[in-house]
N, CA, C and O of each residue as an XYZ file, in Angstrom:
676
protein
N    -111.031    -40.776     71.947
C    -112.237    -40.978     71.711
C    -113.874    -40.489     70.634
O    -114.961    -40.226     71.147
N    -113.593    -40.490     69.169
C    -114.675    -39.995     68.786
C    -116.081    -40.927     69.091
O    -115.904    -42.145     69.111
N    -117.509    -40.402     69.338
C    -118.368    -41.274     69.205
C    -119.469    -40.867     68.164
O    -119.160    -39.928     67.431
N    -120.811    -41.478     67.973
C    -121.477    -41.027     67.115
C    -122.010    -39.805     67.381
O    -122.161    -39.102     66.381
N    -122.501    -39.107     68.926
C    -122.947    -37.498     68.668
C    -121.732    -36.705     68.694
O    -121.873    -35.494     68.867
N    -120.493    -37.204     68.544
C    -119.548    -35.609     68.191
C    -119.472    -36.176     66.179
O    -118.820    -35.649     65.277
N    -120.084    -36.961     66.140
C    -119.856    -37.173     64.558
C    -121.832    -36.633     63.608
O    -122.171    -36.118     62.542
N    -122.357    -37.034     64.524
C    -123.689    -36.127     64.203
C    -123.564    -34.971     64.311
O    -123.883    -34.191     63.413
N    -122.944    -34.521     65.726
C    -122.922    -33.208     65.752
C    -121.688    -32.805     64.696
O    -122.282    -32.123     63.860
N    -121.083    -32.831     64.522
C    -120.195    -31.984     63.397
C    -120.941    -32.300     62.203
O    -120.664    -31.357     61.462
N    -121.699    -33.043     61.592
C    -121.965    -33.436     60.390
C    -123.202    -32.191     60.460
O    -123.500    -31.582     59.432
N    -123.810    -31.922     61.657
C    -124.621    -31.026     61.582
C    -124.232    -29.346     61.561
O    -125.043    -28.505     61.173
N    -123.137    -29.079     61.946
C    -122.400    -28.090     62.178
C    -121.917    -27.312     60.674
O    -121.753    -26.128     60.380
N    -121.803    -28.402     60.017
C    -120.939    -28.096     58.388
C    -122.090    -27.229     57.484
O    -121.709    -26.681     56.450
N    -123.395    -27.130     57.874
C    -124.019    -25.786     56.919
C    -124.044    -24.322     57.241
O    -124.348    -23.284     56.654
N    -123.407    -24.828     58.923
C    -123.151    -23.137     59.812
C    -122.120    -22.520     59.141
O    -122.135    -21.361     58.726
N    -120.936    -23.571     59.011
C    -119.566    -23.467     58.771
C    -119.648    -23.046     57.040
O    -119.034    -22.024     56.732
N    -120.273    -23.687     56.084
C    -119.963    -23.347     54.884
C    -120.970    -21.894     55.130
O    -120.485    -20.956     54.497
N    -121.884    -21.614     55.677
C    -122.867    -19.931     55.314
C    -121.980    -19.281     55.921
O    -122.122    -18.122     55.531
N    -120.725    -19.346     57.007
C    -120.242    -18.439     57.466
C    -119.137    -17.625     56.719
O    -118.689    -16.480     56.653
N    -118.917    -19.138     56.081
C    -117.367    -19.072     55.163
C    -117.738    -18.249     54.017
O    -117.300    -17.102     53.926
N    -118.666    -18.847     52.962
C    -119.387    -18.137     52.079
C    -120.581    -16.842     52.098
O    -120.847    -16.164     51.105
N    -120.891    -16.760     52.756
C    -122.064    -15.332     52.720
C    -120.849    -14.385     52.197
O    -121.351    -13.609     51.384
N    -119.547    -14.147     52.322
C    -119.320    -12.998     52.019
C    -119.554    -12.829     50.441
O    -120.026    -11.816     49.925
N    -119.309    -13.527     50.027
C    -119.046    -13.977     48.104
C    -120.233    -13.795     47.395
O    -121.384    -14.085     47.721
N    -119.813    -13.294     46.413
C    -121.156    -13.262     45.116
C    -121.504    -14.175     44.511
O    -120.512    -14.841     44.216
N    -122.577    -14.690     44.066
C    -123.023    -15.812     43.159
C    -122.071    -16.137     42.099
O    -121.774    -17.263     41.701
N    -121.640    -15.030     41.700
C    -120.772    -15.031     40.486
C    -119.356    -16.191     41.035
O    -118.931    -17.192     40.458
N    -118.999    -15.685     42.083
C    -118.054    -16.170     42.741
C    -117.847    -17.732     42.751
O    -117.021    -18.468     42.210
N    -119.395    -18.041     43.946
C    -119.915    -19.114     44.289
C    -119.901    -20.671     43.325
O    -119.603    -21.859     43.440
N    -120.520    -19.553     42.210
C    -120.684    -20.060     41.007
C    -119.782    -20.679     39.894
O    -120.071    -21.683     39.243
N    -118.793    -20.029     39.787
C    -117.498    -20.010     39.333
C    -116.430    -21.304     39.055
O    -115.261    -21.059     39.352
N    -116.728    -22.693     38.500
C    -115.738    -23.676     38.281
C    -113.989    -23.220     38.489
O    -113.447    -22.477     37.671
N    -113.504    -23.590     39.276
C    -111.943    -23.389     39.261
C    -111.254    -23.800     38.092
O    -110.368    -23.025     37.734
N    -111.442    -24.902     37.343
C    -110.940    -25.147     36.378
C    -112.140    -25.833     36.030
O    -113.239    -25.975     36.568
N    -111.217    -26.497     34.201
C    -112.642    -27.575     34.298
C    -112.409    -28.724     34.560
O    -111.280    -29.173     34.755
N    -113.225    -29.217     34.591
C    -113.705    -31.166     35.810
C    -113.632    -30.623     37.208
O    -113.162    -31.455     37.984
N    -113.919    -29.606     37.702
C    -114.128    -29.549     39.081
C    -115.083    -28.722     39.055
O    -115.416    -27.994     38.119
N    -115.687    -28.849     40.413
C    -117.055    -28.230     40.836
C    -116.962    -26.830     41.568
O    -116.135    -26.692     42.470
N    -117.444    -26.226     41.354
C    -117.691    -24.743     41.846
C    -117.938    -24.635     43.461
O    -118.461    -25.609     44.003
N    -117.666    -23.756     44.075
C    -118.144    -24.456     45.742
C    -120.179    -24.632     45.850
O    -120.717    -25.435     46.613
N    -120.873    -23.789     45.012
C    -122.376    -24.446     44.987
C    -122.566    -25.969     44.727
O    -123.373    -26.735     45.255
N    -121.111    -26.349     43.272
C    -121.773    -27.671     43.185
C    -121.180    -28.664     44.238
O    -121.341    -29.882     44.158
N    -120.578    -28.128     45.092
C    -119.547    -28.848     46.323
C    -120.833    -29.057     47.254
O    -121.214    -30.125     47.734
N    -121.315    -28.009     47.375
C    -122.402    -28.278     48.381
C    -123.743    -29.207     47.880
O    -124.484    -29.828     48.643
N    -123.841    -29.147     46.593
C    -124.961    -29.887     46.016
C    -124.547    -31.432     45.794
O    -125.382    -32.311     45.580
N    -123.183    -31.651     45.870
C    -122.763    -32.564     46.295
C    -122.904    -33.152     47.554
O    -123.211    -34.340     47.643
N    -122.670    -32.284     48.774
C    -122.617    -33.074     49.714
C    -124.321    -33.381     50.044
O    -124.630    -34.419     50.629
N    -125.373    -32.381     49.611
C    -126.775    -32.822     49.418
C    -127.160    -34.051     48.867
O    -128.056    -34.723     49.378
N    -126.471    -34.441     47.731
C    -126.659    -35.848     47.128
C    -126.188    -36.990     47.650
O    -126.445    -38.150     47.331
N    -125.279    -36.450     48.709
C    -124.567    -37.778     49.078
C    -125.093    -38.102     50.605
O    -125.103    -39.228     51.103
N    -125.561    -36.800     51.295
C    -125.995    -37.485     52.469
C    -127.174    -38.821     52.440
O    -127.156    -39.771     53.223
N    -128.181    -38.606     51.317
C    -129.146    -40.064     51.222
C    -128.575    -41.041     50.647
O    -128.536    -42.107     51.261
N    -127.842    -40.927     49.019
C    -127.502    -41.784     48.706
C    -126.098    -42.747     48.838
O    -125.981    -43.970     48.768
N    -125.352    -41.962     49.001
C    -123.722    -42.637     49.663
C    -123.558    -42.369     50.999
O    -122.464    -42.715     51.444
N    -124.329    -41.849     51.780
C    -124.391    -42.633     53.243
C    -125.752    -42.633     54.037
O    -125.665    -43.002     55.208
N    -126.567    -42.396     53.732
C    -127.735    -42.689     55.178
C    -128.125    -44.283     54.545
O    -128.052    -45.391     55.075
N    -128.641    -43.777     52.939
C    -129.250    -45.394     52.695
C    -128.327    -46.500     52.373
O    -128.884    -47.594     52.292
N    -127.165    -46.488     52.189
C    -125.561    -47.447     52.312
C    -125.491    -47.558     53.703
O    -125.452    -48.776     53.882
N    -125.451    -46.988     54.840
C    -125.372    -47.089     56.403
C    -127.042    -48.282     56.623
O    -126.956    -49.479     56.898
N    -128.457    -47.487     56.400
C    -129.586    -47.877     56.161
C    -129.244    -49.801     55.687
O    -129.189    -50.796     56.409
N    -129.117    -49.671     54.528
C    -129.163    -50.593     54.030
C    -128.560    -51.891     54.121
O    -129.161    -52.923     53.822
N    -126.751    -51.827     54.749
C    -125.895    -52.680     55.693
C    -126.710    -53.025     57.025
O    -126.660    -54.204     57.373
N    -127.411    -52.193     57.768
C    -127.952    -52.439     58.640
C    -128.981    -53.225     58.781
O    -129.228    -54.062     59.649
N    -129.662    -52.832     57.701
C    -130.897    -53.901     57.418
C    -130.828    -55.279     56.424
O    -131.706    -55.745     55.698
N    -129.197    -55.829     56.721
C    -129.084    -56.835     55.432
C    -129.603    -56.480     54.636
O    -130.668    -57.027     54.350
N    -129.154    -55.452     53.915
C    -128.981    -55.161     52.599
C    -127.922    -56.797     51.544
O    -127.103    -57.295     52.316
N    -127.916    -57.346     50.424
C    -127.017    -57.600     50.565
C    -125.682    -57.477     49.744
O    -124.683    -58.188     49.628
N    -126.082    -56.292     49.231
C    -124.701    -55.249     48.579
C    -124.589    -54.166     48.730
O    -125.691    -53.696     49.012
N    -123.824    -53.423     48.705
C    -123.834    -51.867     49.027
C    -123.502    -51.126     47.534
O    -122.494    -51.152     46.828
N    -124.609    -50.560     47.407
C    -125.315    -49.668     46.233
C    -123.656    -48.909     45.637
O    -122.883    -48.670     46.565
N    -123.149    -48.562     44.242
C    -122.391    -47.704     44.084
C    -123.036    -46.193     44.128
O    -124.258    -46.064     44.204
N    -122.131    -45.019     44.076
C    -122.792    -43.993     43.661
C    -121.857    -43.101     42.529
O    -120.639    -43.251     42.423
N    -122.378    -42.486     41.998
C    -121.680    -41.693     40.788
C    -121.685    -40.039     40.880
O    -122.550    -39.375     40.309
N    -120.553    -39.411     41.713
C    -120.615    -38.207     41.686
C    -121.082    -37.399     40.939
O    -122.068    -36.743     41.278
N    -120.470    -37.242     39.694
C    -121.131    -36.574     38.384
C    -122.508    -36.665     38.400
O    -123.359    -35.779     38.335
N    -122.624    -38.117     38.516
C    -124.011    -38.114     38.145
C    -124.820    -37.771     38.575
O    -125.970    -37.759     38.136
N    -124.321    -37.312     39.791
C    -125.726    -36.523     40.595
C    -125.388    -35.203     40.591
O    -126.443    -34.714     40.994
N    -124.634    -34.276     40.410
C    -123.563    -33.188     40.276
C    -124.529    -32.676     39.160
O    -125.189    -31.645     39.298
N    -124.582    -33.733     37.664
C    -125.417    -33.710     36.148
C    -126.597    -33.275     36.638
O    -127.168    -32.205     36.429
N    -126.891    -34.121     37.254
C    -128.948    -34.137     37.399
C    -129.860    -33.028     38.008
O    -131.088    -33.082     38.068
N    -128.993    -31.926     38.489
C    -129.220    -30.347     38.842
C    -128.686    -29.810     38.840
O    -127.541    -30.212     39.047
N    -128.909    -28.163     38.586
C    -127.828    -27.642     38.062
C    -128.163    -26.868     39.592
O    -129.028    -26.052     39.912
N    -127.268    -27.401     40.213
C    -126.925    -26.741     41.708
C    -126.017    -24.905     41.375
O    -126.102    -23.818     41.946
N    -125.569    -25.193     40.699
C    -124.723    -23.637     40.412
C    -125.881    -22.301     40.351
O    -125.933    -21.167     40.828
N    -126.577    -22.985     39.649
C    -127.853    -21.723     39.943
C    -128.485    -20.973     40.857
O    -128.847    -19.809     41.029
N    -128.502    -22.255     41.507
C    -129.346    -22.113     42.885
C    -128.396    -21.217     44.129
O    -127.189    -20.980     44.086
N    -129.388    -20.828     45.214
C    -128.656    -19.487     45.720
C    -127.899    -20.249     47.017
O    -128.177    -21.392     47.380
N    -127.150    -19.609     47.478
C    -126.383    -20.263     48.609
C    -127.484    -20.517     49.706
O    -127.454    -21.686     50.091
N    -128.181    -19.959     50.147
C    -129.100    -20.039     51.310
C    -130.355    -21.019     50.862
O    -131.084    -21.414     51.772
N    -130.665    -21.463     49.405
C    -131.533    -22.593     49.684
C    -130.435    -23.955     49.228
O    -131.043    -25.025     49.211
N    -129.296    -24.039     48.952
C    -128.266    -25.677     48.963
C    -128.531    -25.138     50.570
O    -129.725    -25.238     50.853
N    -127.601    -24.528     51.811
C    -127.310    -24.407     52.776
C    -128.845    -24.918     53.819
O    -128.785    -25.628     54.823
N    -129.983    -24.383     53.283
C    -130.810    -24.805     54.058
C    -131.691    -26.058     53.215
O    -132.803    -26.103     53.741
N    -131.595    -27.037     52.153
C    -131.815    -28.107     52.062
C    -130.425    -29.045     52.750
O    -130.595    -30.263     52.808
N    -129.580    -28.686     53.071
C    -128.480    -29.541     53.552
C    -128.369    -29.286     54.765
O    -127.439    -29.849     55.344
N    -129.145    -28.483     55.460
C    -128.813    -28.462     56.880
C    -130.699    -29.752     57.072
O    -130.992    -30.478     58.021
N    -131.291    -29.571     56.109
C    -132.811    -30.480     56.556
C    -132.112    -31.708     56.573
O    -132.249    -32.398     57.583
N    -131.125    -32.272     55.324
C    -130.679    -33.265     55.591
C    -129.995    -33.679     56.182
O    -129.872    -34.894     56.028
N    -129.005    -32.950     57.341
C    -128.082    -33.424     57.921
C    -128.973    -33.558     59.230
O    -128.834    -34.564     59.926
N    -130.198    -32.230     59.705
C    -131.123    -33.191     60.510
C    -131.390    -34.460     60.232
O    -130.776    -35.300     60.889
N    -132.221    -34.854     59.349
C    -132.164    -36.394     59.365
C    -131.316    -37.551     59.323
O    -131.713    -38.690     59.566
N    -130.298    -37.283     59.053
C    -128.686    -37.754     58.865
C    -128.514    -37.875     60.389
O    -128.614    -39.073     60.655
N    -128.314    -37.212     61.423
C    -127.854    -36.944     62.766
C    -128.967    -37.673     63.151
O    -128.524    -38.619     63.802
N    -130.361    -37.751     63.091
C    -131.161    -38.864     63.774
C    -130.731    -40.093     63.383
O    -129.999    -40.698     64.166
N    -131.075    -40.690     62.159
C    -130.409    -42.019     61.576
C    -128.703    -42.268     62.605
O    -128.646    -43.278     63.308
N    -127.912    -41.649     62.592
C    -126.798    -41.779     63.363
C    -126.920    -42.340     64.458
O    -126.632    -43.503     64.739
N    -127.616    -41.043     65.520
C    -127.739    -41.456     66.840
C    -128.769    -42.478     67.341
O    -128.928    -42.803     68.518
N    -129.511    -42.982     66.176
C    -130.515    -44.302     66.425
C    -129.393    -45.592     66.213
O    -129.852    -46.700     66.494
N    -128.360    -45.560     65.872
C    -126.918    -46.745     65.993
C    -126.953    -47.249     66.684
O    -127.046    -46.565     67.703
N    -126.930    -48.709     66.946
C    -126.679    -49.169     68.014
C    -124.868    -49.704     67.571
O    -124.394    -49.584     66.442
N    -124.171    -50.245     68.703
C    -122.822    -51.451     68.525
C    -122.770    -51.834     67.193
O    -122.067    -51.568     66.218
N    -124.036    -52.769     67.524
C    -124.650    -54.177     66.817
C    -124.303    -53.569     65.611
O    -123.323    -53.796     64.900
N    -125.680    -52.358     65.377
C    -125.528    -52.026     64.107
C    -124.242    -51.344     63.119
O    -124.228    -51.268     61.890
N    -123.409    -50.983     63.892
C    -122.056    -50.097     63.441
C    -121.425    -51.320     63.008
O    -121.008    -51.164     61.861
N    -121.131    -52.733     63.556
C    -120.306    -53.863     62.953
C    -120.718    -54.622     62.381
O    -120.127    -55.694     62.247
N    -122.094    -54.331     61.720
C    -122.904    -54.923     60.686
C    -121.957    -54.289     59.327
O    -121.527    -53.156     59.110
N    -121.833    -55.972     58.310
C    -121.156    -55.255     57.323
C    -122.074    -56.233     55.958
O    -122.877    -57.163     56.035
N    -121.516    -55.525     54.842
C    -122.073    -56.140     53.262
C    -120.618    -55.726     52.293
O    -119.633    -55.090     52.669
N    -120.938    -56.438     50.708
C    -120.440    -56.557     50.564
C    -120.744    -55.231     49.030
O    -121.777    -55.170     48.364
N    -119.682    -54.479     48.882
C    -119.470    -53.877     47.726
C    -118.970    -54.594     46.554
O    -118.121    -55.486     46.554
N    -119.646    -54.062     45.478
C    -119.555    -54.889     43.782
C    -118.375    -55.613     43.998
O    -118.347    -56.840     44.091
N    -117.195    -54.722     44.098
C    -115.894    -55.221     43.802
C    -115.796    -56.133     44.652
O    -114.792    -56.736     44.274
N    -116.321    -56.841     45.913
C    -116.220    -58.099     46.379
C    -115.219    -57.619     47.683
O    -114.437    -58.529     47.953
N    -115.055    -56.469     48.520
C    -114.837    -55.850     49.336
C    -115.820    -55.941     50.422
O    -116.952    -56.240     50.041
N    -115.670    -55.763     51.637
C    -116.815    -56.360     52.772
C    -116.368    -54.411     53.467
O    -115.281    -54.018     53.891
N    -117.258    -53.874     53.369
C    -117.505    -52.617     54.526
C    -118.324    -52.570     55.561
O    -119.342    -53.233     55.359
N    -118.272    -51.930     56.824
C    -118.868    -52.350     58.274
C    -119.621    -50.892     57.923
O    -119.133    -49.903     57.377
N    -121.145    -51.130     58.489
C    -121.830    -49.405     58.303
C    -121.013    -48.756     59.451
O    -121.181    -47.539     59.365
N    -120.497    -48.951     60.109
C    -119.096    -48.041     60.869
C    -118.485    -47.223     60.142
O    -118.394    -46.052     60.511
N    -117.811    -47.737     58.694
C    -116.610    -47.382     58.091
C    -117.601    -46.056     57.135
O    -116.947    -45.107     56.700
N    -118.894    -46.083     56.916
C    -119.261    -45.039     56.666
C    -119.657    -44.118     57.028
O    -119.902    -43.104     56.374
N    -119.872    -44.409     58.782
C    -120.291    -43.600     59.178
C    -119.137    -42.643     59.664
O    -119.419    -41.447     59.736
N    -117.521    -43.158     60.097
C    -116.870    -42.569     60.227
C    -116.047    -41.681     58.668
O    -115.380    -40.653     58.781
N    -116.268    -42.253     57.594
C    -115.948    -41.555     56.349
C    -116.541    -40.417     56.541
O    -115.843    -39.487     56.944
N    -118.239    -40.160     56.258
C    -118.955    -39.416     56.650
C    -118.159    -37.816     56.567
O    -117.853    -37.274     55.505
N    -117.904    -37.199     58.023
C    -117.056    -36.478     58.506
C    -115.885    -36.344     57.395
O    -115.906    -35.515     56.485
N    -114.581    -37.554     57.681
C    -113.450    -37.111     56.369
C    -113.952    -36.524     55.408
O    -113.756    -35.331     55.176
N    -114.897    -37.526     54.498
C    -115.738    -37.040     53.113
C    -116.131    -35.072     53.267
O    -115.805    -34.313     52.355
N    -116.649    -34.704     54.196
C    -117.272    -33.388     54.359
C    -115.807    -32.052     54.775
O    -115.804    -30.843     54.545
N    -115.011    -32.695     55.263
C    -113.227    -31.738     55.161
C    -112.408    -31.908     54.593
O    -111.307    -31.370     54.716
N    -112.906    -33.122     53.414
C    -112.303    -33.474     52.001
C    -112.783    -31.738     51.177
O    -111.998    -30.862     50.815
N    -114.241    -31.732     51.097
C    -114.759    -31.116     49.643
C    -114.723    -29.264     50.710
O    -114.598    -28.147     50.209
N    -114.857    -29.559     51.956
C    -114.739    -27.946     52.584
C    -112.706    -27.542     52.139
O    -112.379    -26.412     51.775
N    -111.840    -28.500     52.261
C    -110.752    -27.594     51.582
C    -110.934    -28.025     50.541
O    -109.776    -28.352     50.278
N    -111.889    -28.490     49.111
C    -111.811    -28.395     47.977
C    -112.581    -26.693     47.990
O    -112.065    -25.763     47.371
N    -113.794    -26.551     48.759
C    -114.227    -25.125     48.302
C    -113.068    -24.059     49.213
O    -113.448    -22.889     49.188
N    -112.294    -24.188     49.670
C    -111.306    -23.062     50.564
C    -110.583    -23.143     49.186
O    -110.354    -21.960     48.934
N    -110.260    -23.642     48.501
C    -108.904    -24.418     47.167
C    -109.775    -22.783     46.783
O    -109.550    -21.636     47.170
N    -110.583    -23.234     46.066
C    -111.315    -22.626     45.192
C    -111.515    -21.151     45.157
O    -111.251    -20.483     44.157
N    -112.116    -20.516     46.568
C    -111.744    -19.515     47.039
C    -110.167    -18.703     46.943
O    -109.936    -17.534     46.637
N    -109.527    -19.443     47.202
C    -108.051    -18.898     46.908
C    -107.687    -18.417     45.780
O    -106.898    -17.490     45.600
N    -108.405    -19.204     44.779
C    -107.872    -18.871     44.059
C    -108.612    -17.578     43.139
O    -108.172    -17.075     42.105
N    -109.770    -17.259     43.819
C    -109.706    -15.246     43.274
C    -108.865    -14.519     44.403
O    -109.002    -13.296     44.401
N    -108.193    -14.935     45.169
C    -107.407    -13.497     45.031
C    -105.940    -13.416     44.241
O    -105.314    -12.463     43.778
N    -105.774    -14.311     44.276
C    -104.412    -14.539     43.258
C    -104.535    -13.464     42.776
O    -103.937    -12.518     43.289
N    -105.425    -13.263     41.536
C    -105.066    -12.288     39.959
C    -105.008    -10.324     40.586
O    -104.971     -9.327     39.864
N    -105.024    -10.395     42.263
C    -105.127     -8.695     43.111
C    -103.330     -9.103     43.519
O    -102.500     -8.205     43.661
N    -103.127     -9.968     43.601
C    -101.682    -10.323     44.221
C    -100.533     -9.674     43.049
O    -100.662     -9.807     41.832
N     -99.171     -8.805     43.868
C     -98.353     -8.668     42.513
C     -97.733     -9.577     42.230
O     -97.740    -10.228     43.275
N     -96.941    -10.336     41.236
C     -96.492    -10.847     40.812
C     -95.247    -11.472     41.382
O     -94.849    -12.551     40.944
N     -94.609    -10.820     42.361
C     -93.787    -10.900     43.329
C     -94.332    -11.706     44.951
O     -93.624    -12.313     45.755
N     -95.558    -11.475     45.002
C     -96.753    -11.850     45.820
C     -96.887    -13.665     45.930
O     -96.560    -14.556     46.715
N     -97.708    -13.494     44.371
C     -97.923    -14.911     43.771
C     -96.341    -15.759     43.225
O     -96.460    -16.722     42.467
N     -95.192    -15.396     43.590
C     -94.424    -16.134     43.279
C     -94.049    -16.915     44.449
O     -94.009    -18.132     44.629
N     -93.728    -15.714     45.362
C     -93.729    -16.486     46.748
C     -94.902    -16.871     47.033
O     -95.114    -15.986     47.862
N     -95.873    -17.484     47.028
C     -97.029    -18.445     47.543
C     -96.790    -19.650     46.679
O     -97.392    -20.709     46.856
N     -95.858    -19.451     45.700
C     -95.482    -20.281     44.760
C     -94.501    -21.432     45.639
O     -94.768    -22.628     45.756
N     -93.435    -20.799     46.150
C     -92.526    -21.175     46.869
C     -92.797    -22.531     47.759
O     -91.920    -22.965     48.506
């Protein structure tokens, strides 16, 4: 059984995991978009920062406090509002760590009754606060995979055509 403290701990570990993974790479690699319309690793971190408040904390708090509707969240709007790719890895991870400390405090204060409280999304579906709590680490892990996929592309040009072909099989 996964409980709130495990989710809080998982969320708080993300900046350290990202730091260990990304510190060996130079800024140019971290700021390079793998393809048009895709985010670079620094933008993915920026997205996690933006999501902590608007997509998760604010929604959970709103549901628990009786907000009538759940606000929508535009991921590209959040990315375009700030140039995350020009910021240093350390700055972004420090900011994410601070967001996560605030988020963990919120999560640890939720009661079972809070978690069962629900509100309507703009399309009429109802979500419980619990849904956003459990979607949060799922969301992080999706974006960790996105970062890993972008980094894998940095190795391909250095492989022989034979190896690239073997990996494509």
